C-alpha positions as a Markdown table, in Angstrom:
| # | Residue | x | y | z |
|---|---|---|---|---|
| 1 | Met | -41.8 | 16.5 | 59.8 |
| 2 | Leu | -43.7 | 14.9 | 56.9 |
| 3 | Ala | -45.5 | 17.9 | 56.4 |
| 4 | Arg | -42.8 | 20.0 | 56.2 |
| 5 | Ser | -41.0 | 17.5 | 53.8 |
| 6 | Leu | -44.0 | 17.9 | 51.7 |
| 7 | Leu | -44.3 | 21.3 | 51.9 |
| 8 | Phe | -40.7 | 21.7 | 50.6 |
| 9 | Leu | -41.3 | 19.3 | 47.6 |
| 10 | Ser | -44.1 | 21.5 | 46.5 |
| 11 | Val | -42.3 | 24.7 | 46.9 |
| 12 | Leu | -39.5 | 23.0 | 45.0 |
| 13 | Asn | -41.9 | 21.9 | 42.1 |
| 14 | Leu | -42.7 | 25.6 | 41.6 |
| 15 | Ala | -39.4 | 26.6 | 41.7 |
| 16 | Cys | -37.6 | 24.0 | 39.4 |
| 17 | Pro | -38.6 | 23.2 | 35.9 |
| 18 | His | -38.7 | 19.3 | 37.0 |
| 19 | Ala | -40.8 | 18.3 | 39.7 |
| 20 | Ile | -38.7 | 16.0 | 42.6 |
| 21 | Ala | -40.5 | 13.0 | 43.3 |
| 22 | Val | -40.5 | 9.3 | 44.4 |
| 23 | Asp | -40.3 | 7.1 | 41.4 |
| 24 | Thr | -42.3 | 4.0 | 42.0 |
| 25 | Lys | -41.6 | 2.7 | 38.5 |
| 26 | Val | -38.0 | 3.1 | 38.4 |
| 27 | Arg | -36.1 | 0.2 | 36.6 |
| 28 | Arg | -33.1 | -1.4 | 38.4 |
| 29 | Glu | -31.2 | -1.0 | 34.9 |
| 30 | Ser | -31.5 | 2.6 | 35.0 |
| 31 | Leu | -29.9 | 3.1 | 38.3 |
| 32 | Val | -26.9 | 1.3 | 37.5 |
| 33 | Gly | -23.7 | 3.7 | 37.8 |
| 34 | Ser | -21.4 | 6.1 | 39.9 |
| 35 | Tyr | -22.7 | 8.3 | 42.4 |
| 36 | Arg | -21.4 | 10.7 | 44.8 |
| 37 | Ser | -22.3 | 12.5 | 47.7 |
| 38 | Gly | -20.6 | 15.2 | 50.6 |
| 39 | Gln | -18.4 | 17.1 | 47.6 |
| 40 | Ile | -17.8 | 20.1 | 49.7 |
| 41 | Thr | -17.6 | 18.8 | 53.2 |
| 42 | Gly | -14.2 | 17.6 | 53.6 |
| 43 | Tyr | -15.1 | 14.3 | 52.4 |
| 44 | Val | -16.6 | 12.3 | 49.3 |
| 45 | Ala | -18.9 | 9.3 | 49.4 |
| 46 | Ser | -19.0 | 7.3 | 46.5 |
| 47 | Leu | -21.4 | 4.6 | 45.5 |
| 48 | Asp | -21.0 | 2.3 | 42.4 |
| 49 | Leu | -24.2 | 0.0 | 41.8 |
| 50 | Arg | -23.3 | -2.4 | 39.1 |
| 51 | Met | -25.2 | -4.5 | 36.6 |
| 52 | Asp | -24.6 | -7.6 | 38.5 |
| 53 | Gly | -26.0 | -6.8 | 41.4 |
| 54 | Thr | -23.3 | -6.2 | 43.4 |
| 55 | Tyr | -21.9 | -2.6 | 44.9 |
| 56 | Val | -18.9 | -0.9 | 46.4 |
| 57 | Ala | -19.1 | 2.4 | 48.3 |
| 58 | Ser | -16.4 | 4.4 | 50.0 |
| 59 | Cys | -15.8 | 7.4 | 52.1 |
| 60 | Ala | -12.4 | 9.2 | 51.5 |
| 61 | Gly | -11.0 | 12.8 | 52.2 |
| 62 | Cys | -7.7 | 14.7 | 52.8 |
| 63 | Gly | -7.3 | 12.3 | 56.1 |
| 64 | Gly | -7.2 | 9.3 | 53.6 |
| 65 | Leu | -10.0 | 6.3 | 53.3 |
| 66 | Tyr | -12.7 | 6.9 | 56.1 |
| 67 | Gly | -14.4 | 3.6 | 55.2 |
| 68 | Glu | -15.7 | 1.3 | 52.6 |
| 69 | Ala | -18.4 | -1.1 | 51.9 |
| 70 | Lys | -19.6 | -3.5 | 49.6 |
| 71 | Gly | -22.2 | -6.6 | 48.9 |
| 72 | Lys | -25.1 | -7.0 | 47.2 |
| 73 | Trp | -28.2 | -4.4 | 46.1 |
| 74 | Val | -31.9 | -5.0 | 44.9 |
| 75 | Leu | -34.3 | -2.6 | 44.1 |
| 76 | Lys | -37.9 | -2.9 | 46.1 |
| 77 | Gly | -40.2 | -0.5 | 44.5 |
| 78 | Ser | -38.7 | 3.0 | 44.8 |
| 79 | Lys | -35.9 | 1.7 | 47.4 |
| 80 | Ile | -32.3 | 0.3 | 46.8 |
| 81 | Ile | -31.6 | -2.3 | 49.9 |
| 82 | Cys | -28.0 | -3.0 | 50.1 |
| 83 | His | -26.7 | -6.3 | 51.8 |
| 84 | Pro | -23.3 | -5.6 | 52.9 |
| 85 | Thr | -20.4 | -8.2 | 52.9 |
| 86 | Leu | -17.9 | -5.8 | 54.4 |
| 87 | Glu | -18.5 | -2.5 | 56.3 |
| 88 | Thr | -16.0 | -0.5 | 57.7 |
| 89 | Asp | -15.9 | 2.7 | 59.8 |
| 90 | Leu | -18.1 | 5.5 | 58.5 |
| 91 | Met | -19.7 | 3.4 | 55.7 |
| 92 | Lys | -21.3 | 1.1 | 58.5 |
| 93 | Arg | -24.8 | 1.2 | 58.0 |
| 94 | Asn | -24.4 | 4.3 | 55.8 |
| 95 | Val | -25.8 | 2.9 | 52.2 |
| 96 | Arg | -27.9 | 0.0 | 53.3 |
| 97 | Asp | -31.5 | 1.4 | 52.7 |
| 98 | Leu | -31.6 | 4.3 | 49.9 |
| 99 | Gln | -35.1 | 6.1 | 48.7 |
| 100 | Val | -34.7 | 7.0 | 45.0 |
| 101 | Tyr | -36.0 | 10.4 | 43.7 |
| 102 | Arg | -36.2 | 11.6 | 40.4 |
| 103 | Leu | -35.6 | 15.3 | 39.4 |
| 104 | Gly | -35.9 | 15.6 | 35.6 |
| 105 | Asp | -33.7 | 13.2 | 34.1 |
| 106 | Arg | -31.7 | 12.6 | 37.2 |
| 107 | Trp | -31.5 | 9.8 | 39.9 |
| 108 | Ile | -31.1 | 11.4 | 43.6 |
| 109 | Leu | -30.7 | 8.8 | 46.1 |
| 110 | Thr | -31.1 | 9.5 | 50.1 |
| 111 | Gln | -30.8 | 7.8 | 53.2 |
| 112 | Lys | -34.3 | 6.1 | 53.6 |
| 113 | Gly | -36.1 | 7.3 | 56.7 |
| 114 | Lys | -36.3 | 10.5 | 58.9 |
| 115 | Leu | -32.9 | 11.3 | 58.3 |
| 116 | Gly | -33.3 | 11.3 | 54.6 |
| 117 | Glu | -36.5 | 13.5 | 54.8 |
| 118 | Lys | -34.8 | 16.0 | 57.0 |
| 119 | Phe | -31.7 | 16.4 | 54.6 |
| 120 | Leu | -34.1 | 16.5 | 51.5 |
| 121 | Ala | -36.4 | 19.0 | 53.3 |
| 122 | Glu | -33.9 | 21.3 | 54.8 |
| 123 | Met | -31.0 | 21.4 | 51.9 |
| 124 | Gly | -32.8 | 20.2 | 48.9 |
| 125 | Pro | -31.7 | 17.8 | 46.6 |
| 126 | Asp | -27.9 | 18.7 | 46.5 |
| 127 | Asn | -24.9 | 16.7 | 46.2 |
| 128 | Ile | -23.8 | 17.4 | 50.0 |
| 129 | Phe | -26.3 | 14.9 | 51.5 |
| 130 | Cys | -27.5 | 13.3 | 48.4 |
| 131 | Phe | -26.1 | 10.9 | 46.4 |
| 132 | Gln | -26.4 | 11.9 | 42.6 |
| 133 | Arg | -24.9 | 10.5 | 39.3 |
| 134 | Ser | -21.6 | 11.2 | 38.8 |
| 135 | Asp | -21.0 | 9.3 | 35.7 |
| 136 | Leu | -23.7 | 11.5 | 33.5 |
| 137 | Pro | -23.2 | 15.2 | 32.6 |
| 138 | Gln | -25.5 | 17.2 | 35.3 |
| 139 | Asp | -27.8 | 19.9 | 34.1 |
| 140 | Ser | -29.0 | 22.9 | 36.3 |
| 141 | His | -32.1 | 22.8 | 37.9 |
């Protein structure tokens, strides 16, 4: 799986004007903002990382609110670690560990581990399975 992920990232680097990579020098302040994923899957997951070290996340769709989470977040290397004080339904364990990638001037957050690698390798850095900033204009890659 890791070999396939690395192959995908290599092909993406050739096809995209900006390379996608784990950002090991990311600063906490630059990650503060609003992120979204799942925009065409019947639900939207939202994640707000706040400057005070707290976060709020939710998952909603045409059926209403499917889950929410909130708590504190920290940046450890290139990973966001969330320590929840509340998690319900679909947001249980959904945003606890996130890997930070950089694509040009954009931040992309995926679930840490094999599931995140699988989505990134098979689907690319899309906003269906990856959290992307929603409070900044997006350029096309």
